[in-house]
C-alpha positions, -999 to +999 in steps of 0.1 A: +486+047+030+453+035+038+439+070+038+455+077+004+438+047-010+403+056+005+406+091-010+417+078-046+391+048-045+361+070-059+381+081-088+384+045-101+346+046-104+346+079-122+335+098-091+353+132-082+353+146-047+334+177-038+337+204-014+320+183+013+350+157+009+375+184+011+357+197+044+359+161+058+395+156+051+404+190+068+383+181+101+400+147+102+435+149+088+445+186+089+453+212+063+488+198+055+481+162+054+489+138+027+449+132+018+442+170+016+473+171-006+461+143-025+427+160-028+442+193-043+460+173-072+425+162-085+420+193-103+443+178-127+424+146-131+408+139-165+370+141-157+362+118-186+385+087-181+390+062-207+377+029-195+404+003-184+406-022-201+390-010-233+362-030-246+371-055-275+336-056-289+335-031-319+301-021-311+310-010-274+340+005-286+323+026-312+295+034-287+322+049-263+342+067-289+313+084-303+300+094-272+333+111-262+334+130-295+298+143-293+302+154-257+263+158-257+243+137-231+211+140-251+230+124-281+215+090-289+237+061-301+222+039-328+232+005-342+223+005-377+241-028-385+256-057-366+287-072-374+283-106-392+302-132-409+284-159-430+297-187-452+277-193-483+272-229-497+298-223-524+323-218-497+325-178-501+328-160-471+305-130-466+314-103-441+288-078-429+306-047-410+291-030-382+278+006-382+272+027-352+259+063-353+252+092-331+230+122-334+215+147-310+182+163-311+199+198-318+217+181-349+181+166-360+166+199-358+194+214-378+190+190-403+153+193-405+158+232-414+185+224-441+177+233-478+172+202-496+185+219-526+222+220-512+239+188-508+252+171-478+286+155-475+300+123-460+337+128-450+363+107-434+378+086-420+392+109-390+415+090-364+406+092-327+432+076-302+419+060-269+452+054-253+471+028-277+440+022-297+431+042-329+398+041-344+382+061-372+350+079-376+329+096-402+308+128-402+277+139-423+284+176-429+266+206-447+284+230-467+294+264-454+264+290-458+268+322-475+270+352-454+237+365-465+219+333-454+233+329-421+210+334-388+209+364-370+236+366-342+222+378-308+242+403-292+251+402-253+221+421-242+194+398-261+214+364-255+202+343-225+235+328-220+256+361-220+237+386-200+245+424-203+278+435-183+302+462-183+337+452-185+362+480-186+399+478-179+411+515-171+447+503-169+450+493-204+454+516-232+438+516-267+473+506-281+478+474-259+468+445-281+472+410-262+453+390-285+468+362-304+466+358-343+446+324-346+440+311-381+401+303-380+386+282-407+347+282-409+333+246-413+297+238-421+273+221-395+279+187-388+243+167-388+254+131-375+286+110-370+291+072-374+318+044-369+319+016-393+338-017-398+345-006-435+349+026-452+337+021-486+308+039-501+283+009-500+287+006-463+283+043-453+254+045-479+236+020-455+241+046-427+227+072-445+195+051-452+193+045-416+195+081-409+164+087-430+141+071-407+144+099-381+154+126-409+132+121-438+147+152-456+179+131-465+155+113-489+153+147-509+188+158-502+217+149-526+244+132-506+281+135-517+307+111-507+343+127-498+362+096-486+400+094-481+420+061-481+414+042-449+440+024-429+432-008-447+437+006-482+471+022-470+482-010-456+476-029-488+495-001-508+523-005-487+526-042-489+539-038-524+579-036-527+592-001-535+606+003-568+587-026-582+568-014-612+537-030-628+544-041-665+514-037-688+504-070-705+511-057-741+547-047-729+553-081-712+542-098-745+568-079-762+596-087-739+590-126-740+593-125-778 
């Protein structure tokens, strides 16, 4: 069992074994040994594991979540506002929610070429599950461009990422259709994402103000907020007992008479 533990030990640090590891295992233990079989099962391992345990700080948790959503190593995480709780002299408690955003250089360039006459939309919240923890994020999205204003699509001969090739399958006839019918819905470009401790418009407006430092075009672009009720609003609505109807004040006065 010691050799199995040694083979699994690098995966706990997020390091996946390579072909050199396989060569060493074959030379030391043999092709049908338990370490080699353990190595073969690594192809089913998640290459982006969730940290164990998850961080409890909201800033760290938002940073990890946004990096998983973006899936872009060049994306930059920015903390626009730190969480803060202050008590005034009158005894009133003021809570300042955290605001953490992420944006890649490609998204900045895409937003820089956006037409300022067209509005951008702040949408959310959208859920993201990290094991048993559910977090919510918001996106800054542009509207879907008309077909006449879309950029020119490069064909396979001029596209650097898809070189010219010839793929012919002579065993298939023109009547063979193996494609699946998938409902595709086109969406507008996403310019940035964020996570906030509160989902109200005032909090998300601070995120937009923070984005204007690196994206000055936002100061000239109208921003429309499409916000759905967050988990806190739904929880507050569910606290009221079912079947209990609120009586207007005028009707209540008539009943008392």
